[in-house]
C-alpha positions as CSV (number, residue, x, y, z in Angstrom):
1,M,19.4,-0.1,14.7
2,S,17.0,0.1,11.8
3,L,13.3,-0.1,11.0
4,V,12.7,-2.3,8.0
5,V,9.3,-2.5,6.2
6,E,9.2,-5.3,3.6
7,H,6.4,-6.1,1.1
8,L,3.4,-4.8,3.0
9,S,0.1,-5.4,1.2
10,K,-3.5,-5.0,2.2
11,K,-6.8,-5.5,0.4
12,F,-10.3,-4.6,1.5
13,G,-12.5,-6.8,-0.5
14,E,-11.5,-6.3,-4.2
15,K,-9.8,-3.0,-3.5
16,T,-6.1,-3.0,-3.1
17,A,-5.3,-0.4,-0.5
18,V,-1.5,-1.0,-0.3
19,E,0.6,-3.0,-2.7
20,D,4.1,-4.3,-2.0
21,L,5.3,-1.4,0.2
22,S,9.0,-1.6,1.3
23,F,11.4,0.8,2.8
24,T,14.2,0.9,5.4
25,I,15.2,3.6,7.9
26,N,18.8,2.8,8.8
27,E,19.6,5.8,11.1
28,P,17.9,8.4,13.2
29,G,16.2,11.3,11.3
30,V,12.9,12.2,9.7
31,F,11.6,10.0,6.9
32,A,8.7,11.3,4.7
33,F,5.7,9.2,4.0
34,L,3.6,10.9,1.4
35,G,0.6,10.4,-0.8
36,T,-2.7,11.7,-2.0
37,N,-6.0,11.3,-0.1
38,G,-6.8,7.6,-0.2
39,A,-3.3,6.6,-1.3
40,G,-2.9,4.1,1.5
41,K,-0.8,6.1,4.0
42,S,-3.0,5.6,7.0
43,T,-3.5,1.9,6.2
44,S,0.3,1.5,5.9
45,I,0.9,3.3,9.2
46,R,-1.6,1.1,11.0
47,M,0.0,-2.0,9.5
48,I,3.4,-0.9,10.6
49,L,2.1,-0.3,14.1
50,G,0.3,-3.7,14.1
51,M,-3.1,-2.0,14.5
52,L,-4.3,-3.5,11.3
53,T,-3.6,-7.0,10.0
54,R,-1.4,-7.4,7.0
55,D,-2.2,-9.6,4.0
56,S,1.5,-9.9,3.5
57,G,4.8,-8.4,4.6
58,T,6.9,-7.8,7.7
59,V,8.0,-4.9,9.9
60,T,11.2,-5.4,12.0
61,W,13.0,-3.2,14.4
62,N,16.6,-4.0,15.2
63,G,16.1,-7.4,13.5
64,E,13.1,-8.4,15.5
65,P,9.3,-8.1,14.6
66,L,8.2,-4.7,15.8
67,N,5.9,-4.9,18.9
68,I,4.6,-1.5,20.0
69,M,3.7,-2.9,23.4
70,K,7.3,-3.8,24.1
71,E,9.1,-1.1,22.1
72,R,8.9,2.6,22.8
73,V,6.8,3.9,19.9
74,G,5.0,7.3,19.8
75,Y,2.1,7.8,17.5
76,L,0.3,11.1,16.7
77,S,-2.8,10.0,14.6
78,E,-4.2,12.2,11.9
79,E,-7.7,11.7,13.4
80,R,-6.7,13.1,16.8
81,G,-8.6,11.6,19.7
82,L,-8.9,12.6,23.3
83,Y,-11.7,11.7,25.6
84,P,-13.8,14.9,25.5
85,K,-15.4,14.6,29.0
86,Y,-12.2,13.6,30.9
87,N,-9.6,15.6,32.8
88,I,-6.4,16.1,30.6
89,L,-4.0,15.1,33.4
90,E,-5.9,11.9,34.1
91,Q,-5.8,11.0,30.4
92,M,-2.0,11.6,30.3
93,Y,-1.5,9.2,33.2
94,Y,-3.7,6.7,31.4
95,F,-1.7,7.0,28.2
96,A,1.5,6.6,30.2
97,S,0.2,3.4,31.9
98,I,-0.6,1.9,28.5
99,K,3.1,2.3,27.6
100,G,4.2,0.9,31.0
101,V,5.3,4.2,32.4
102,K,4.6,4.5,36.1
103,K,2.9,7.6,37.5
104,K,6.0,8.7,39.4
105,D,8.0,8.6,36.2
106,A,5.2,10.1,34.1
107,T,4.8,13.2,36.3
108,P,8.1,14.9,35.4
109,A,7.7,14.0,31.7
110,I,4.3,15.5,31.7
111,D,5.5,18.6,33.4
112,Y,8.3,19.1,30.9
113,L,6.2,18.4,27.8
114,F,3.3,20.6,29.0
115,S,5.8,23.4,29.8
116,R,7.5,23.0,26.4
117,L,4.2,23.0,24.6
118,K,2.9,26.0,26.7
119,I,-0.2,24.1,27.9
120,E,0.5,23.9,31.7
121,E,-2.8,25.7,32.5
122,Y,-4.9,23.1,30.8
123,K,-3.9,20.1,32.9
124,K,-7.1,20.0,35.0
125,M,-9.5,20.9,32.3
126,R,-11.6,18.6,30.2
127,A,-10.5,17.9,26.6
128,E,-13.7,19.4,25.2
129,Q,-12.8,22.7,26.9
130,L,-9.6,23.1,24.8
131,S,-9.3,24.5,21.3
132,K,-8.4,22.1,18.5
133,G,-4.8,23.4,18.5
134,N,-4.4,22.8,22.2
135,Q,-5.9,19.4,22.0
136,Q,-3.3,18.7,19.3
137,K,-0.5,19.8,21.6
138,V,-1.8,17.5,24.3
139,Q,-1.8,14.6,21.8
140,L,1.8,15.4,20.8
141,A,2.7,15.3,24.5
142,A,1.0,11.9,24.8
143,A,2.9,10.6,21.8
144,L,6.2,11.7,23.3
145,L,5.5,10.8,26.9
146,C,7.3,7.4,27.0
147,N,10.4,8.9,25.4
148,P,9.9,6.8,22.3
149,K,12.7,5.7,20.0
150,I,10.3,5.5,17.0
151,I,7.9,8.4,16.4
152,I,5.1,8.4,13.8
153,L,3.5,11.8,13.1
154,D,0.5,11.8,10.8
155,E,-0.2,15.3,9.6
156,P,1.3,16.9,12.8
157,L,1.0,20.5,11.6
158,S,-2.5,20.3,10.1
159,G,-4.7,23.1,11.4
160,L,-2.0,24.8,13.4
161,D,-1.4,28.6,13.3
162,P,2.1,29.7,12.2
163,V,3.3,30.2,15.8
164,N,2.2,26.8,17.0
165,A,3.4,25.2,13.7
166,D,6.9,26.6,14.5
167,L,6.7,25.3,18.0
168,F,5.8,21.8,16.7
169,K,8.7,22.0,14.2
170,S,11.2,23.0,17.0
171,I,10.1,19.9,19.0
172,I,10.4,17.6,16.0
173,R,14.0,19.0,15.5
174,E,14.8,18.3,19.1
175,E,13.5,14.7,18.8
176,R,15.5,14.2,15.6
177,D,18.7,15.6,17.2
178,N,18.1,13.3,20.1
179,G,18.5,10.3,17.8
180,K,14.9,9.4,17.2
181,Y,13.6,7.5,14.2
182,I,10.7,9.7,12.9
183,I,8.2,8.9,10.1
184,M,6.2,12.0,9.1
185,S,3.3,12.2,6.8
186,S,2.3,15.6,5.6
187,H,0.8,17.5,2.6
188,Q,2.9,20.5,3.5
189,M,5.7,20.0,1.0
190,E,7.8,22.8,2.3
191,T,7.9,21.2,5.8
192,I,8.8,17.9,4.3
193,E,11.7,19.5,2.4
194,E,12.8,21.2,5.6
195,F,13.1,18.0,7.6
196,C,13.3,15.0,5.4
197,E,16.2,13.4,3.4
198,D,14.5,10.2,2.4
199,L,10.9,9.6,1.3
200,V,8.3,7.2,-0.1
201,L,5.4,8.6,-2.2
202,L,2.3,6.4,-2.6
203,H,-0.4,6.8,-5.2
204,H,-3.4,4.4,-5.3
205,G,-1.5,2.2,-2.9
206,K,1.6,1.8,-5.0
207,V,5.0,3.4,-4.6
208,V,5.5,5.9,-7.4
209,L,8.6,7.7,-6.0
210,Q,11.2,6.6,-3.4
211,G,14.7,7.4,-2.3
212,N,16.8,10.3,-1.2
213,L,15.1,13.6,-2.1
214,N,18.3,15.5,-3.0
215,E,19.5,12.6,-5.2
216,I,16.1,12.5,-6.9
217,K,16.2,16.2,-7.6
218,R,19.8,16.1,-8.8
219,A,19.0,13.3,-11.2
220,R,16.3,15.4,-12.7
221,G,18.6,18.4,-13.1
222,R,17.7,22.0,-13.2
223,E,14.6,21.9,-15.4
224,N,12.5,24.7,-14.1
225,L,13.1,28.3,-15.1
226,T,11.4,31.4,-13.9
227,V,12.1,34.6,-15.8
228,K,11.0,38.2,-15.2
229,A,12.2,41.1,-17.4
230,D,11.3,44.7,-18.4
231,K,10.5,43.7,-22.0
232,P,8.7,40.9,-23.8
233,F,10.9,37.8,-24.4
234,A,8.4,35.1,-25.5
235,D,9.9,34.9,-28.9
236,I,13.3,34.2,-27.5
237,A,12.0,31.5,-25.1
238,A,10.2,29.8,-28.0
239,A,13.3,29.9,-30.2
240,C,15.3,28.3,-27.4
241,G,12.7,25.5,-27.0
242,M,11.2,26.6,-23.7
243,T,7.7,25.3,-22.7
244,L,5.6,27.9,-20.9
245,V,4.0,26.5,-17.8
246,E,2.4,29.6,-16.3
247,E,2.7,33.4,-16.1
248,T,2.3,35.2,-12.8
249,P,3.3,38.7,-11.5
250,N,6.4,37.0,-10.2
251,G,7.5,36.0,-13.7
252,S,7.0,33.4,-16.4
253,S,7.7,29.8,-15.6
254,F,9.1,27.4,-18.2
255,K,10.1,23.7,-18.5
256,V,13.6,23.7,-19.8
257,G,15.0,21.1,-22.3
258,S,18.5,21.5,-21.0
259,E,20.7,23.9,-19.0
260,E,22.5,24.8,-22.3
261,A,19.2,26.0,-23.7
262,A,18.6,28.1,-20.7
263,G,22.1,29.6,-21.2
264,R,21.3,30.4,-24.8
265,M,18.1,32.1,-23.7
266,L,19.9,34.2,-21.2
267,K,22.6,35.2,-23.7
268,E,19.9,36.2,-26.3
269,M,18.1,38.4,-23.8
270,I,21.3,40.1,-22.8
271,D,22.3,40.6,-26.4
272,K,19.0,42.2,-27.2
273,G,19.3,44.7,-24.3
274,I,16.5,43.2,-22.2
275,N,16.9,44.1,-18.5
276,I,16.5,40.8,-16.6
277,I,14.9,41.2,-13.2
278,K,14.8,37.5,-12.4
279,F,16.4,34.4,-14.0
280,D,16.0,31.4,-11.7
281,L,17.0,28.0,-13.0
282,R,16.4,25.3,-10.4
283,E,15.7,21.6,-9.7
284,P,12.1,20.6,-9.3
285,S,10.5,21.2,-5.9
286,L,8.9,18.3,-3.9
287,H,5.6,20.0,-4.6
288,E,6.2,19.7,-8.4
289,L,7.4,16.1,-8.1
290,F,4.3,15.3,-6.1
291,V,1.9,16.9,-8.6
292,E,3.7,15.2,-11.5
293,K,3.5,11.7,-9.9
294,C,0.0,12.0,-8.3
295,G,-1.9,14.1,-10.8
296,G,-2.3,17.3,-8.8
297,D,-4.3,16.0,-5.8
298,V,-2.2,17.7,-3.0
299,N,-4.8,18.9,-0.6
300,E,-5.6,17.1,2.6
301,N,-9.1,18.4,3.0
C-alpha cells in the first residue's frame, strides 16, 4: 500500500498557498511534513484529507482516491478542538460514530487509550475542566480510536511538558511499529530527526527540500565543526579557510570548506601544543537545514 500525493496546488485569491506539492509514502513509518508559519502545511493537510478543495492535484491510497469517510484515517489537528461544555466520554462515542465505529466496539478502545494516556479519571468530566495537556491527550485518543491505517499529526507535542511529550512519543513509536503510515508536522527538529527518515519542507507554499534525511545530510558532507581548546586558535582556523559562525561557552562553530581542511586544522593545533577539549566535525542538523532553506523562521508561536 502507498499514499501518493501528486501536484497539489491551492490559491486564495491572488495568493498561492501551495504550489505543485508531490510526495509518496511507500511503506509504514513516520514522514515529516515541515515548513515555516504560513508555508502551506495546514492547507496541504486539509487538501490531503479532502477537507479543502484542491485547485489541482490528486491524493490516492492503495491506487484509489483517498476518502476519509471510507478509509481509517486519524487526524490530530494543530488547532485542537473539543466541545468545552460536553462530557468527554460522550464526545469519544460521537467521534467513534463519525468513523463508523459502534459503541460496543468503541468502549474497549476508549478504555485502552485512556489507560495508555493516563486520563481514565477524566472520562465523565467536561472538556473545559481539563488542562490543555489533558485535552490534547483526549484528542490523540480520538484520532487513534478507529485504529487508523493513516495518521496525520499536526504539531502533536506542542505545549506538552517533557513527561507527556515522552508519553506521546512512545505512542507514536507503537503506531509506527504496528505498521501505520504517519505524517507528522512539527517545529521540534530533534523530534523529527528521532522519528522520520523522509521529509518534505515547504517555504511560501513551495517545496524547498525533499527526500531521505540521511541521504540529504550525507550529500552535504561533514561541513560543520565545533572546536574548544585551552588556547586561542583563531589564526589557525583562518589559515585553514574556516568560516566562523558563532562562539559559545561550548566552543567555536565553523563552516568547513572540506574535511581535508578540518584535518589540517586539527594537525596544526596538535603541532602547536594546543590541548583540544572538543573537535566535532559533523553533517548539518535538520535545524540547520531548515534555517538555511527557510531563512531562520523556526518558531511555531
